[in-house]
Each structure stands twice: as structure tokens, then as C-alpha cells.
SERO-4910 file (N, C-alpha, C, O; in steps of 0.05 Angstrom, whole numbers):
BEGIN
 pado doro    nc1    nc2    nc3   cac1   cac2   cac3    cc1    cc2    cc3    oc1    oc2    oc3
  Met    A   -650   -272   2297   -627   -289   2289   -625   -291   2259   -645   -294   2245
  Ala    A   -600   -289   2248   -596   -290   2220   -602   -318   2209   -596   -338   2222
  Asp    A   -615   -320   2186   -620   -345   2173   -594   -355   2160   -582   -342   2144
  Leu    A   -586   -379   2168   -561   -390   2159   -562   -404   2132   -542   -411   2121
  Thr    A   -586   -408   2122   -590   -423   2097   -582   -405   2073   -593   -383   2071
  Leu    A   -564   -414   2056   -556   -399   2033   -579   -399   2012   -593   -420   2009
  Pro    A   -582   -378   1997   -602   -378   1976   -595   -400   1955   -572   -406   1951
  Arg    A   -616   -410   1943   -613   -430   1922   -597   -418   1899   -602   -396   1890
  Gly    A   -577   -433   1889   -561   -424   1867   -538   -406   1874   -525   -395   1856
  Thr    A   -532   -402   1900   -511   -384   1908   -484   -391   1896   -470   -374   1885
  Ala    A   -476   -417   1898   -450   -425   1888   -447   -420   1859   -426   -409   1850
  Asp    A   -467   -427   1842   -465   -422   1814   -464   -392   1808   -449   -383   1790
  Phe    A   -480   -376   1822   -481   -347   1818   -454   -335   1824   -444   -319   1808
  Leu    A   -442   -342   1846   -416   -331   1853   -394   -340   1834   -377   -324   1826
  Ala    A   -395   -365   1825   -375   -374   1806   -377   -359   1779   -357   -352   1767
  Arg    A   -402   -353   1770   -405   -338   1745   -394   -310   1746   -385   -299   1726
  His    A   -393   -299   1770   -383   -272   1773   -355   -270   1785   -347   -249   1795
  Gly    A   -340   -292   1784   -312   -292   1792   -307   -295   1822   -286   -287   1831
  Trp    A   -327   -306   1836   -324   -309   1865   -327   -338   1873   -336   -344   1895
  Gly    A   -321   -357   1855   -324   -385   1861   -306   -393   1884   -283   -385   1886
  Gly    A   -317   -409   1902   -302   -419   1925   -300   -399   1948   -287   -405   1968
  Ala    A   -313   -376   1946   -312   -356   1967   -327   -366   1992   -345   -383   1990
  Ile    A   -320   -356   2015   -333   -362   2040   -357   -343   2044   -354   -319   2041
  Val    A   -380   -354   2050   -404   -338   2052   -415   -341   2081   -420   -364   2090
  Thr    A   -419   -319   2094   -430   -319   2122   -453   -300   2124   -453   -278   2112
  Pro    A   -474   -307   2140   -498   -289   2141   -493   -264   2158   -477   -263   2176
  Leu    A   -508   -243   2150   -509   -218   2165   -537   -213   2174   -556   -227   2166
  Ala    A   -541   -193   2191   -567   -187   2201   -585   -178   2178   -575   -164   2160
  Gly    A   -610   -185   2179   -629   -177   2158   -642   -150   2165   -632   -135   2183
  Asp    A   -664   -144   2152   -678   -119   2157   -708   -125   2160   -716   -148   2164
  Ala    A   -725   -105   2157   -753   -108   2161   -767   -121   2137   -791   -126   2139
  Ser    A   -753   -127   2116   -765   -139   2092   -758   -168   2090   -748   -180   2110
  Phe    A   -764   -180   2067   -757   -208   2062   -728   -211   2053   -718   -233   2049
  Arg    A   -714   -189   2049   -686   -190   2039   -668   -201   2061   -672   -197   2085
  Arg    A   -647   -216   2052   -626   -225   2070   -599   -217   2058   -597   -212   2034
  Tyr    A   -579   -216   2075   -553   -207   2067   -531   -226   2077   -534   -238   2099
  Phe    A   -510   -230   2061   -488   -248   2068   -462   -234   2061   -460   -220   2041
  Arg    A   -442   -238   2077   -415   -228   2070   -400   -249   2055   -401   -273   2063
  Val    A   -387   -241   2033   -373   -260   2016   -343   -253   2018   -335   -230   2013
  Arg    A   -326   -273   2025   -298   -268   2027   -282   -287   2009   -287   -311   2008
  Asp    A   -264   -275   1994   -247   -290   1976   -219   -279   1979   -212   -259   1966
  Ala    A   -202   -291   1996   -176   -281   2002   -180   -252   2013   -193   -249   2034
  Glu    A   -168   -232   2000   -170   -205   2010   -195   -190   2000   -201   -168   2009
  Arg    A   -209   -203   1982   -233   -189   1971   -257   -194   1989   -260   -215   2001
  Arg    A   -275   -174   1990   -300   -177   2005   -322   -165   1988   -318   -146   1973
  Ala    A   -346   -177   1991   -370   -166   1978   -394   -174   1995   -391   -189   2014
  Ile    A   -417   -163   1988   -442   -170   2001   -460   -183   1981   -465   -173   1959
  Leu    A   -471   -206   1989   -492   -219   1973   -519   -211   1984   -525   -217   2007
  Met    A   -536   -199   1967   -563   -193   1974   -581   -214   1962   -581   -219   1938
  Asp    A   -598   -226   1979   -618   -245   1971   -645   -231   1973   -655   -226   1995
  Ala    A   -657   -224   1949   -683   -211   1948   -702   -230   1934   -708   -228   1911
  Pro    A   -713   -250   1949   -726   -273   1937   -753   -266   1924   -770   -255   1938
  Pro    A   -756   -272   1899   -783   -269   1887   -801   -291   1898   -792   -312   1906
  Pro    A   -827   -286   1899   -841   -262   1889   -843   -240   1910   -855   -219   1904
  His    A   -832   -244   1934   -835   -224   1955   -818   -199   1949   -826   -177   1956
  Glu    A   -796   -202   1936   -777   -180   1930   -769   -180   1901   -770   -201   1888
  Asp    A   -762   -156   1891   -751   -153   1864   -727   -134   1865   -731   -111   1872
  Pro    A   -703   -144   1859   -680   -127   1862   -677   -106   1840   -659    -89   1842
  Arg    A   -694   -106   1820   -690    -88   1797   -692    -58   1806   -675    -42   1797
  Pro    A   -711    -50   1823   -711    -22   1832   -685    -15   1846   -675      8   1843
  Phe    A   -675    -33   1863   -649    -27   1876   -627    -21   1856   -612     -2   1858
  Leu    A   -626    -39   1836   -605    -36   1815   -608    -10   1800   -588      4   1794
  Ser    A   -633     -2   1794   -638     22   1779   -630     47   1796   -617     65   1785
  Val    A   -638     48   1821   -632     71   1838   -602     72   1843   -590     94   1843
  Ala    A   -589     49   1848   -560     49   1853   -545     60   1829   -527     76   1832
  Ser    A   -553     53   1805   -541     63   1781   -544     93   1779   -525    108   1772
  Trp    A   -569    103   1784   -574    132   1782   -557    147   1802   -545    168   1796
  Leu    A   -555    137   1827   -539    151   1847   -509    151   1840   -496    171   1842
  Cys    A   -499    128   1832   -470    126   1826   -463    144   1802   -442    157   1803
  Glu    A   -480    146   1783   -475    164   1760   -472    193   1768   -460    208   1754
  Arg    A   -484    200   1790   -483    228   1800   -464    232   1823   -464    253   1836
  Gly    A   -447    212   1828   -426    215   1847   -433    208   1876   -417    213   1894
  Phe    A   -457    197   1881   -464    189   1908   -454    161   1913   -452    145   1894
  Ala    A   -449    155   1938   -437    129   1945   -458    108   1950   -462    100   1973
  Ala    A   -470     99   1929   -486     74   1930   -467     51   1924   -446     55   1911
  Pro    A   -473     27   1934   -455      4   1929   -452     -2   1899   -471     -3   1885
  Ala    A   -427     -6   1891   -422    -16   1864   -434    -44   1861   -433    -60   1880
  Ile    A   -443    -50   1837   -455    -76   1832   -435    -94   1818   -426    -88   1796
  His    A   -427   -116   1831   -408   -134   1820   -421   -156   1803   -407   -168   1786
  Gly    A   -446   -160   1806   -460   -180   1791   -489   -182   1800   -495   -176   1823
  Ala    A   -507   -190   1782   -535   -191   1789   -550   -212   1772   -544   -215   1748
  Asp    A   -568   -226   1784   -587   -244   1771   -615   -236   1782   -624   -249   1800
  Pro    A   -628   -216   1770   -653   -206   1781   -675   -228   1783   -691   -228   1801
  Asp    A   -675   -245   1763   -696   -266   1763   -694   -285   1787   -713   -295   1798
  Ala    A   -669   -289   1796   -664   -306   1819   -664   -290   1845   -663   -301   1867
  Gly    A   -664   -263   1843   -664   -246   1866   -636   -243   1879   -634   -237   1903
  Leu    A   -615   -248   1864   -588   -247   1875   -573   -223   1864   -573   -218   1840
  Val    A   -559   -209   1882   -543   -186   1874   -517   -187   1891   -518   -190   1915
  Leu    A   -495   -183   1877   -469   -182   1891   -460   -153   1891   -456   -140   1870
  Leu    A   -457   -142   1916   -452   -114   1920   -425   -108   1932   -412   -125   1943
  Glu    A   -416    -83   1928   -393    -73   1942   -399    -75   1972   -421    -69   1981
  Asp    A   -378    -82   1987   -380    -84   2016   -372    -58   2029   -348    -50   2027
  Phe    A   -390    -44   2042   -384    -19   2055   -373    -22   2083   -367     -3   2097
  Gly    A   -369    -47   2092   -358    -52   2118   -380    -52   2139   -403    -56   2133
  Asp    A   -372    -49   2165   -390    -52   2187   -395    -26   2203   -410    -27   2223
  Glu    A   -383     -4   2195   -385     20   2211   -410     36   2202   -409     51   2183
  Arg    A   -431     34   2218   -455     49   2212   -454     76   2227   -442     78   2248
  Met    A   -468     95   2216   -470    121   2229   -483    117   2256   -476    131   2276
  Arg    A   -503    100   2258   -518     96   2283   -500     91   2307   -501    106   2327
  Glu    A   -484     70   2305   -467     63   2328   -445     83   2333   -438     88   2356
  Thr    A   -435     96   2312   -414    116   2315   -425    140   2330   -411    150   2348
  Val    A   -449    149   2324   -461    172   2337   -469    165   2366   -466    181   2384
  Asp    A   -479    140   2370   -487    132   2397   -463    132   2415   -465    138   2439
  Ala    A   -440    124   2405   -416    122   2421   -405    149   2429   -392    152   2450
  Ala    A   -409    169   2412   -398    196   2417   -418    217   2407   -413    229   2386
  Pro    A   -440    222   2422   -461    240   2411   -451    268   2404   -460    278   2383
  Ala    A   -433    279   2419   -424    306   2413   -409    307   2387   -413    324   2370
  Ala    A   -390    288   2384   -375    286   2359   -393    278   2336   -387    284   2313
  Gly    A   -414    263   2342   -432    253   2321   -447    275   2306   -458    269   2285
  Val    A   -448    299   2317   -462    320   2303   -450    325   2276   -464    332   2257
  Ala    A   -423    321   2274   -410    324   2248   -421    304   2227   -422    311   2204
  His    A   -429    280   2236   -440    261   2217   -468    270   2208   -475    266   2185
  Tyr    A   -483    281   2227   -509    292   2218   -506    315   2199   -521    318   2180
  Glu    A   -485    332   2203   -480    353   2184   -473    342   2157   -483    352   2136
  Ala    A   -457    321   2156   -450    308   2130   -475    297   2117   -478    298   2093
  Ala    A   -493    285   2133   -517    273   2122   -536    294   2111   -548    290   2090
  Val    A   -537    317   2124   -553    339   2114   -541    350   2089   -555    356   2070
  Asp    A   -514    353   2088   -501    364   2064   -505    345   2040   -508    355   2017
  Leu    A   -507    319   2045   -512    301   2023   -540    306   2011   -544    306   1987
  Leu    A   -560    311   2029   -587    318   2019   -587    344   2004   -602    347   1985
  Val    A   -571    363   2013   -569    389   1998   -559    383   1970   -570    394   1951
  Asp    A   -539    366   1968   -528    359   1942   -549    344   1925   -552    349   1901
  Leu    A   -563    325   1938   -583    310   1923   -605    328   1912   -615    324   1890
  Ala    A   -612    349   1928   -633    367   1919   -625    385   1896   -642    397   1883
  Arg    A   -599    385   1889   -590    401   1866   -595    386   1840   -593    398   1819
  His    A   -602    361   1842   -606    344   1818   -637    341   1814   -651    336   1833
  Pro    A   -646    345   1789   -674    338   1784   -679    309   1791   -661    292   1790
  Ala    A   -703    303   1797   -710    276   1806   -703    256   1784   -705    261   1760
  Gly    A   -696    232   1793   -691    210   1774   -717    200   1762   -739    210   1768
  Pro    A   -715    180   1745   -739    169   1730   -755    151   1748   -760    127   1741
  Phe    A   -765    162   1770   -779    146   1790   -808    155   1792   -815    177   1783
  Ser    A   -825    139   1803   -853    146   1806   -856    170   1824   -839    176   1841
  Ile    A   -877    185   1819   -882    210   1834   -894    204   1862   -912    187   1865
  Tyr    A   -883    216   1882   -893    214   1910   -917    233   1912   -914    255   1922
  Asp    A   -940    225   1902   -962    242   1899   -982    240   1923   -977    225   1942
  Arg    A  -1003    254   1921  -1023    255   1942  -1034    227   1948  -1037    219   1972
  Ala    A  -1039    212   1927  -1050    185   1931  -1031    167   1946  -1039    152   1963
  Ala    A  -1005    169   1939   -985    152   1953   -983    160   1982   -981    143   2000
  Leu    A   -983    186   1988   -982    196   2016  -1007    187   2031  -1004    180   2055
  Gln    A  -1030    188   2019  -1054    179   2032  -1053    149   2038  -1060    140   2060
  Arg    A  -1043    133   2019  -1041    104   2023  -1023     98   2047  -1029     80   2063
  Glu    A  -1002    112   2049   -983    107   2071   -995    116   2098   -993    101   2118
  Ala    A  -1007    139   2099  -1019    148   2124  -1041    129   2133  -1045    125   2157
  Ala    A  -1054    116   2114  -1076     97   2121  -1066     72   2136  -1082     58   2148
  Leu    A  -1040     67   2136  -1030     44   2150  -1035     46   2180  -1037     26   2194
  Leu    A  -1037     70   2190  -1043     74   2219  -1071     64   2225  -1075     49   2245
  Thr    A  -1091     71   2209  -1118     62   2214  -1122     33   2207  -1140     20   2217
  Glu    A  -1106     23   2188  -1109     -5   2179  -1097    -25   2199  -1107    -47   2202
  Trp    A  -1076    -17   2212  -1061    -36   2229  -1060    -28   2259  -1066    -45   2276
  Tyr    A  -1052     -3   2264  -1049      4   2292  -1075      6   2307  -1079     -6   2328
  Cys    A  -1094     20   2295  -1120     24   2309  -1134     -2   2316  -1143     -5   2339
  Pro    A  -1137    -21   2298  -1149    -47   2305  -1133    -62   2327  -1144    -75   2344
  Ala    A  -1106    -59   2325  -1089    -74   2344  -1094    -64   2373  -1092    -80   2392
  Val    A  -1100    -38   2376  -1104    -28   2403  -1134    -25   2409  -1142    -10   2428
  Arg    A  -1150    -38   2393  -1179    -40   2397  -1193    -13   2396  -1209     -6   2413
  Leu    A  -1187      2   2375  -1200     28   2370  -1216     26   2345  -1206     18   2324
  Asn    A  -1241     35   2346  -1258     37   2323  -1259     67   2315  -1272     83   2329
  Val    A  -1245     74   2294  -1241    103   2288  -1255    111   2263  -1264     95   2247
  Asp    A  -1257    137   2259  -1270    150   2236  -1250    150   2213  -1235    169   2210
  Val    A  -1250    129   2196  -1231    127   2175  -1236    148   2153  -1217    160   2143
  Ala    A  -1261    153   2146  -1267    173   2126  -1258    201   2135  -1248    216   2119
  Gly    A  -1261    207   2161  -1252    232   2172  -1222    235   2171  -1211    257   2167
  Tyr    A  -1209    212   2175  -1179    212   2174  -1170    220   2146  -1152    237   2143
  Val    A  -1182    207   2126  -1174    213   2098  -1180    243   2092  -1163    256   2080
  Ser    A  -1203    253   2101  -1210    281   2096  -1191    300   2109  -1183    320   2098
  Ala    A  -1183    294   2134  -1164    311   2148  -1137    313   2134  -1125    334   2131
  Trp    A  -1128    289   2124  -1103    290   2109  -1106    305   2083  -1087    319   2074
  Asp    A  -1129    303   2070  -1133    317   2045  -1130    347   2049  -1121    361   2031
  Glu    A  -1137    357   2072  -1135    386   2078  -1106    396   2079  -1101    419   2074
  Val    A  -1087    378   2086  -1060    387   2092  -1039    377   2072  -1017    389   2070
  Leu    A  -1045    357   2057  -1024    344   2040  -1015    362   2017   -993    358   2006
  Gly    A  -1031    382   2010  -1021    401   1989   -995    414   1997   -979    420   1979
  His    A   -990    417   2022   -964    429   2031   -941    411   2025   -918    420   2024
  Ala    A   -946    385   2022   -924    365   2019   -919    359   1990   -902    341   1984
  Leu    A   -932    372   1972   -928    367   1943   -911    389   1931   -910    411   1942
  Thr    A   -897    383   1910   -879    402   1898   -879    400   1868   -883    379   1856
  Asp    A   -875    423   1855   -872    423   1826   -843    419   1817   -837    417   1793
  Ala    A   -825    417   1836   -796    413   1830   -786    389   1846   -770    392   1865
  Pro    A   -796    365   1840   -788    341   1857   -759    334   1855   -746    340   1835
  Val    A   -749    322   1876   -722    311   1877   -724    281   1882   -746    271   1889
  Thr    A   -702    267   1880   -702    239   1887   -704    236   1917   -687    247   1932
  Val    A   -724    222   1926   -729    218   1955   -722    188   1961   -735    170   1950
  Leu    A   -702    184   1977   -692    157   1983   -711    142   2001   -713    117   2000
  Arg    A   -726    156   2019   -748    146   2034   -741    131   2060   -759    128   2077
  Asp    A   -717    122   2063   -710    109   2088   -681    118   2096   -663    102   2101
  Tyr    A   -679    144   2097   -653    157   2100   -649    163   2130   -658    184   2140
  His    A   -635    145   2144   -631    149   2172   -605    136   2181   -591    124   2164
  Ala    A   -598    139   2206   -571    132   2216   -564    102   2212   -540     95   2210
  Glu    A   -584     84   2212   -578     56   2208   -574     49   2179   -564     27   2173
  Asn    A   -581     66   2161   -577     61   2132   -554     78   2120   -552     80   2096
  Leu    A   -539     91   2137   -516    107   2128   -490     94   2139   -487     92   2163
  Met    A   -473     87   2121   -447     74   2128   -425     94   2126   -425    113   2110
  Leu    A   -405     91   2143   -380    107   2142   -359     91   2127   -349     71   2138
  Val    A   -353     99   2103   -338     82   2084   -310     93   2079   -307    117   2073
  Gly    A   -290     76   2082   -263     82   2074   -249    101   2094   -261    110   2113
  Pro    A   -224    107   2088   -209    125   2106   -221    153   2109   -219    165   2130
  Glu    A   -234    162   2087   -247    189   2088   -274    188   2102   -286    209   2107
  Arg    A   -284    163   2108   -309    160   2122   -332    173   2108   -349    187   2119
  Arg    A   -332    170   2082   -353    180   2065   -379    166   2071   -379    142   2078
  Leu    A   -402    180   2069   -428    167   2074   -436    149   2052   -440    158   2029
  Gly    A   -439    123   2058   -449    104   2039   -478     99   2043   -488     98   2065
  Leu    A   -493     97   2021   -522     96   2022   -532     67   2019   -521     52   2003
  Leu    A   -552     60   2034   -565     33   2033   -595     37   2033   -605     58   2039
  Asp    A   -609     15   2026   -638     13   2029   -653     36   2015   -670     49   2027
  Phe    A   -647     40   1990   -658     62   1975   -676     51   1952   -683     67   1934
  Gln    A   -682     26   1952   -696     14   1929   -725     25   1925   -736     21   1904
  Asp    A   -736     37   1945   -763     48   1943   -763     78   1936   -783     91   1941
  Ala    A   -742     88   1924   -739    116   1918   -762    126   1900   -772    111   1883
  Leu    A   -771    150   1906   -792    163   1890   -783    192   1884   -763    201   1894
  Ala    A   -799    205   1867   -794    233   1861   -814    250   1878   -838    249   1873
  Gly    A   -803    265   1897   -821    279   1915   -808    303   1928   -789    314   1917
  His    A   -819    311   1951   -810    335   1964   -784    331   1979   -780    310   1992
  Pro    A   -765    350   1977   -739    346   1990   -741    345   2020   -722    335   2033
  Ala    A   -763    354   2032   -765    353   2062   -768    325   2072   -762    320   2096
  Tyr    A   -776    306   2056   -783    279   2066   -758    265   2077   -759    255   2100
  Asp    A   -736    265   2063   -712    251   2073   -700    265   2097   -688    253   2114
  Leu    A   -704    292   2099   -695    306   2122   -710    297   2147   -699    294   2169
  Val    A   -736    294   2144   -753    283   2166   -743    255   2174   -740    249   2197
  Ser    A   -738    238   2154   -729    211   2159   -704    211   2176   -700    194   2193
  Leu    A   -685    229   2170   -660    231   2184   -664    243   2212   -652    232   2231
  Leu    A   -679    264   2215   -680    279   2240   -702    271   2259   -702    279   2282
  Gln    A   -721    255   2249   -741    243   2267   -739    212   2263   -757    199   2253
  Asp    A   -716    202   2272   -708    175   2267   -723    156   2285   -723    158   2309
  Ala    A   -737    137   2273   -754    119   2288   -737    100   2306   -747     88   2325
  Arg    A   -712     97   2299   -695     77   2313   -675     88   2333   -663     73   2348
  Arg    A   -672    114   2334   -655    126   2354   -666    154   2360   -678    167   2343
  Asp    A   -661    163   2385   -670    190   2393   -652    211   2380   -627    209   2382
  Val    A   -664    230   2367   -650    254   2357   -659    277   2374   -682    284   2374
  Glu    A   -640    290   2388   -647    312   2405   -660    335   2390   -651    341   2367
  Pro    A   -680    347   2401   -693    370   2387   -673    392   2379   -676    405   2359
  Ser    A   -652    396   2396   -632    416   2389   -616    408   2364   -609    426   2348
  Val    A   -611    382   2361   -597    373   2337   -615    376   2313   -606    386   2292
  Glu    A   -640    369   2316   -659    372   2294   -661    401   2285   -660    407   2261
  Ala    A   -663    419   2304   -665    448   2298   -640    458   2284   -641    473   2264
  Ala    A   -616    449   2294   -591    458   2281   -588    448   2253   -579    462   2235
  Met    A   -597    423   2248   -594    411   2222   -614    424   2202   -608    427   2179
  Leu    A   -638    430   2212   -657    444   2195   -646    471   2187   -649    479   2164
  Ala    A   -634    485   2206   -623    511   2200   -600    508   2180   -598    525   2162
  Arg    A   -584    488   2182   -562    483   2163   -573    478   2135   -563    490   2115
  Tyr    A   -594    462   2133   -606    456   2107   -618    481   2095   -614    487   2071
  Arg    A   -632    496   2110   -645    520   2100   -625    541   2092   -629    555   2072
  Ala    A   -603    544   2107   -582    563   2099   -569    556   2073   -562    573   2057
  Ala    A   -566    530   2068   -553    521   2043   -571    522   2019   -562    525   1997
  Thr    A   -598    520   2024   -616    518   2001   -634    542   1998   -647    545   1977
  Gly    A   -636    559   2018   -654    581   2017   -683    573   2022   -701    588   2017
  Ala    A   -687    549   2033   -714    539   2038   -728    557   2059   -717    565   2079
  Gly    A   -753    564   2053   -768    583   2069   -791    570   2085   -790    547   2092
  Asp    A   -811    586   2091   -833    577   2107   -849    554   2094   -859    536   2108
  Asp    A   -851    555   2068   -866    533   2054   -852    507   2058   -865    486   2062
  Phe    A   -825    508   2059   -810    483   2064   -816    473   2092   -819    448   2095
  Met    A   -817    490   2111   -822    482   2138   -850    470   2142   -854    452   2157
  Ala    A   -869    482   2127   -896    470   2128   -896    442   2117   -908    424   2128
  Ala    A   -881    438   2095   -879    411   2083   -865    392   2103   -873    369   2106
  Tyr    A   -844    402   2116   -829    386   2135   -848    376   2158   -847    353   2165
  His    A   -864    394   2169   -882    386   2190   -903    366   2181   -909    346   2194
  Val    A   -915    371   2157   -936    354   2147   -924    326   2141   -936    306   2148
  Leu    A   -901    326   2128   -888    300   2122   -878    286   2147   -877    261   2147
  Gly    A   -871    301   2167   -863    288   2192   -886    272   2204   -882    249   2212
  Val    A   -909    285   2206   -932    271   2218   -941    248   2199   -948    227   2209
  Gln    A   -941    253   2173   -949    232   2154   -931    208   2157   -940    185   2159
  Arg    A   -905    213   2157   -885    191   2158   -888    176   2185   -887    151   2185
  Asn    A   -891    190   2206   -892    177   2232   -918    162   2236   -918    141   2249
  Ala    A   -940    172   2225   -965    156   2226   -961    130   2210   -970    109   2219
  Lys    A   -949    133   2187   -943    109   2171   -926     89   2186   -931     65   2185
  Ile    A   -905     99   2199   -886     81   2213   -900     66   2235   -895     42   2239
  Val    A   -917     80   2250   -932     67   2272   -948     44   2260   -949     22   2271
  Gly    A   -961     48   2237   -975     27   2224   -958      5   2214   -964    -19   2217
  Ile    A   -935     11   2202   -917     -9   2191   -905    -26   2214   -904    -50   2212
  Phe    A   -897    -13   2236   -885    -28   2258   -906    -46   2271   -899    -68   2280
  Thr    A   -931    -37   2272   -952    -55   2282   -955    -79   2263   -959   -101   2272
  Arg    A   -955    -74   2237   -958    -95   2218   -935   -115   2220   -939   -139   2218
  Leu    A   -911   -105   2223   -888   -123   2226   -891   -142   2249   -882   -165   2249
  Trp    A   -903   -132   2270   -909   -149   2294   -932   -168   2289   -929   -192   2292
  Arg    A   -955   -157   2280   -979   -173   2278   -978   -194   2255   -986   -217   2258
  Arg    A   -968   -185   2232   -968   -202   2209   -944   -219   2206   -945   -243   2199
  Asp    A   -920   -207   2213   -894   -220   2207   -880   -231   2232   -859   -243   2230
  Gly    A   -892   -227   2256   -880   -238   2280   -854   -225   2289   -839   -238   2303
  Lys    A   -849   -200   2281   -824   -187   2288   -829   -170   2313   -840   -149   2312
  Glu    A   -819   -181   2335   -826   -171   2362   -813   -145   2369   -822   -131   2387
  Arg    A   -791   -138   2355   -776   -113   2363   -792    -88   2357   -790    -68   2371
  Tyr    A   -807    -88   2335   -817    -63   2324   -838    -49   2342   -838    -24   2342
  Pro    A   -856    -63   2356   -875    -48   2373   -861    -31   2394   -871    -10   2402
  Thr    A   -837    -41   2403   -823    -26   2424   -812      1   2415   -806     18   2431
  Leu    A   -811      4   2388   -801     30   2377   -823     50   2375   -818     74   2371
  Cys    A   -848     41   2377   -871     59   2372   -873     83   2392   -880    105   2383
  Pro    A   -867     80   2417   -868    104   2435   -851    127   2425   -859    150   2427
  Arg    A   -827    121   2415   -810    142   2404   -824    156   2381   -824    180   2378
  Val    A   -835    139   2363   -848    150   2339   -872    167   2347   -877    188   2335
  Trp    A   -888    158   2367   -910    173   2376   -901    201   2387   -915    221   2383
  Ala    A   -878    201   2400   -868    227   2411   -863    247   2388   -870    270   2390
  Tyr    A   -850    237   2367   -846    254   2343   -873    263   2332   -877    286   2325
  Leu    A   -891    244   2330   -917    249   2317   -932    271   2333   -943    289   2321
  Glu    A   -933    268   2359   -947    288   2375   -934    315   2374   -948    336   2374
  Arg    A   -908    316   2372   -894    342   2370   -902    355   2343   -907    379   2342
  Gly    A   -904    339   2322   -912    350   2297   -941    359   2296   -948    379   2284
  Leu    A   -959    344   2310   -987    352   2311   -992    379   2324  -1013    391   2321
  Ser    A   -972    388   2340   -975    414   2353   -972    438   2333   -977    461   2340
  Gln    A   -962    432   2309   -957    453   2290   -984    462   2277  -1001    445   2270
  Pro    A   -989    488   2275  -1014    498   2264  -1022    487   2237  -1046    483   2232
  Val    A  -1003    481   2220  -1009    471   2194  -1022    443   2195  -1035    435   2176
  Leu    A  -1019    429   2217  -1031    403   2221  -1057    403   2236  -1067    382   2244
  Ala    A  -1069    426   2239  -1093    429   2256  -1115    409   2249  -1126    396   2267
  Pro    A  -1122    405   2223  -1143    385   2217  -1137    357   2225  -1154    342   2235
  Val    A  -1111    349   2222  -1103    322   2229  -1101    319   2259  -1109    299   2270
  Ala    A  -1092    340   2273  -1090    340   2302  -1118    337   2314  -1122    322   2333
  Ala    A  -1138    350   2302  -1166    348   2312  -1176    320   2309  -1190    310   2327
  Trp    A  -1169    306   2287  -1177    279   2284  -1165    261   2305  -1178    244   2317
  Phe    A  -1139    264   2310  -1125    248   2330  -1138    253   2358  -1143    234   2372
  Asp    A  -1144    278   2364  -1156    284   2390  -1183    270   2393  -1190    261   2415
  Ala    A  -1198    268   2371  -1225    256   2372  -1225    226   2371  -1244    213   2379
  Asn    A  -1203    214   2361  -1204    185   2355  -1183    168   2370  -1188    145   2375
  Ile    A  -1160    180   2378  -1140    164   2391  -1132    178   2417  -1116    196   2417
  Pro    A  -1144    170   2440  -1138    183   2465  -1109    179   2473  -1096    160   2464
  Pro    A  -1098    197   2490  -1070    195   2497  -1061    168   2508  -1039    159   2502
  Glu    A  -1079    155   2523  -1071    130   2535  -1070    107   2514  -1061     85   2521
  Lys    A  -1079    112   2490  -1078     92   2469  -1055     98   2448  -1056     88   2426
  Arg    A  -1036    115   2456  -1014    122   2439   -988    111   2451   -977    122   2470
  Gly    A   -978     89   2439   -953     78   2450   -947     51   2437   -950     48   2413
  Asp    A   -937     33   2453   -929      6   2443   -955    -10   2438   -969    -16   2457
  Pro    A   -961    -17   2413   -986    -31   2408   -988    -58   2421  -1010    -67   2428
  Lys    A   -965    -72   2424   -966    -98   2437   -974    -95   2466   -990   -111   2476
  Val    A   -963    -75   2480   -970    -71   2508  -1000    -62   2509  -1015    -72   2526
  Leu    A  -1008    -44   2492  -1035    -34   2493  -1056    -54   2485  -1079    -53   2493
  Ala    A  -1048    -74   2469  -1066    -96   2461  -1071   -115   2484  -1091   -130   2484
  Gly    A  -1054   -113   2504  -1058   -130   2528  -1051   -159   2523  -1053   -176   2541
***
């Protein structure tokens, strides 16, 4: 349920930016501490983002939005910001998400996946922005979320040192000397269809890093929140490779980052349930496990697959809340 309480200082903030007296109504939140509100003033509409300190800092969002807009990508325009208060007034992209549009018409929805892939092709043509490097240490920290949260939740005592060593053997495939901007949460629920031309609008990119271009493709095509048919994944991979000339090294990175990302997500979704009381997220884990197991079948993941076989039996791979009993 959306929190109906307006952030402190909302009225003064809106008045300072020319939206005094506007009507403010809550929207659905996300997995973070951020909240969102729609702001209406006659025919004008905007989105108020509440990123409350100390839990959130809107400055990275503002920085990445500026970088994207300067290069012609559809990030929301910023109408006003007070980073110290955690308040940002954004362009309103409307309510039409790619997720619901594709779910309603899966066959026609392939065109939206093509557009999303083409956006990543365009993004890969630009050198990475001034963001932190998505390096081996960052990838290891993320992969560790599975052993930190999921394994204890399902009562497994696992070989953590062996897990780190297995990842060390394969993560070299996921590193690159030519990094691009990686948005990191690029999937159908974060892509809006904007305006009459239904251009793809970008959301939830505040954690952008400079890393391998395969990462966002994995995020799109192994979507934790909706099933992506293997045939669609294969067709979109072929489209990306045809446009970029990506070869076997790219596919090795795609498989490694797929398993890394999905292991991370299983850990994050477990944490959202155990620590934050968000009951929806464990139910998404079986889908993520299916992607993960498919990736583990790839030869490049052999060391990681061996660790999973030795430490997490098949009957312990699923919804952590159910498995916790």
C-alpha cells in the first residue's frame, strides 16, 4: 500500500519551483526507501520523488539523468531539486510501462524488446560516463548476497570461501577494457512508453556504473519480474550481436553476468523479505532460480556450477519463505 504521508517540506518545495497549490497524490513505491507522488497543477503534471536521507541520496540520480539527457536518451527532465531534503521534481512519463503493454499483447510486444535492445546498442556507442567502475570486487560483493541472505534463510551452511574462489575463476570474462554506462536495473518495469511516438523512457538508473555492455542485456532478457521466453531472449541476443559485432567473448560475459546477477537478486529478494518485511519478493525467486540454473549449464560457469551442486541441493532452490518453513 502506498504511503499517503507527504514528505516534510513538500508545500514549500513545490512553491519554490512554481508548483504552489498543486494536487499531490501517492504512487506505488519500489524496493528502496524512495517514494513517488504525482503532482497536478491544472494541465501540468510532474512526479515528486522523495529520497529521504540518510537512507537515500538523490544526487546520483540527478547526475545520471543529466548524463543521459545530454546524449539524447529519455531520462526524466528535472524541474527542481533539493538534494539535502531528498526531494526531486521530475518530468511525468505517464503510466504506460513496457511491462503491462507486453503482457497484454506478447506477440506485438516483441517490437518493444527490439526497441529496448536498440537503445542498449546506442548506449554502447558512448564511452562510459563518469561513474564508478563495475570491477571484480563489486561483482564479488553482489554475488555474496546469496550466501549472506538466501543460504541462512533456507538453513544451509555453505562453503563461503569456496564460493568466492569459484567466482574468482570466472569473473575475468565479465570485465572489459572498454566500459559503457551500465544502468543496472534495465527491465520492463523500468521502461516507460512515452508520448505519441511511444519512445522508451528510462527510470531507476541512479546506481549506474561503468562496466560490461552485456549486463543490461541480461537485466532485460532475464527479467526477475516477468517471464521472458527463451526464444525472445535468443532473438534479442542475435539482434544485439548483429548490430554490434559482439562475438564469443561477449556471450561468455553474458552467461557469467547472468548467473552473477541472478545469484545477487536471489539474495536481495530474500533480504527484502527478511529485513524489510516485503512479502512479494520471495515469490519471485523461483523464476530467478530458473534463469540461474539455465546459466549454470554453460561451460564457462563450470567452477560456479560445481559449487552450487556441492552446496545448494535442488530442493533448496526456490522461494526462501516457503523453504524456511
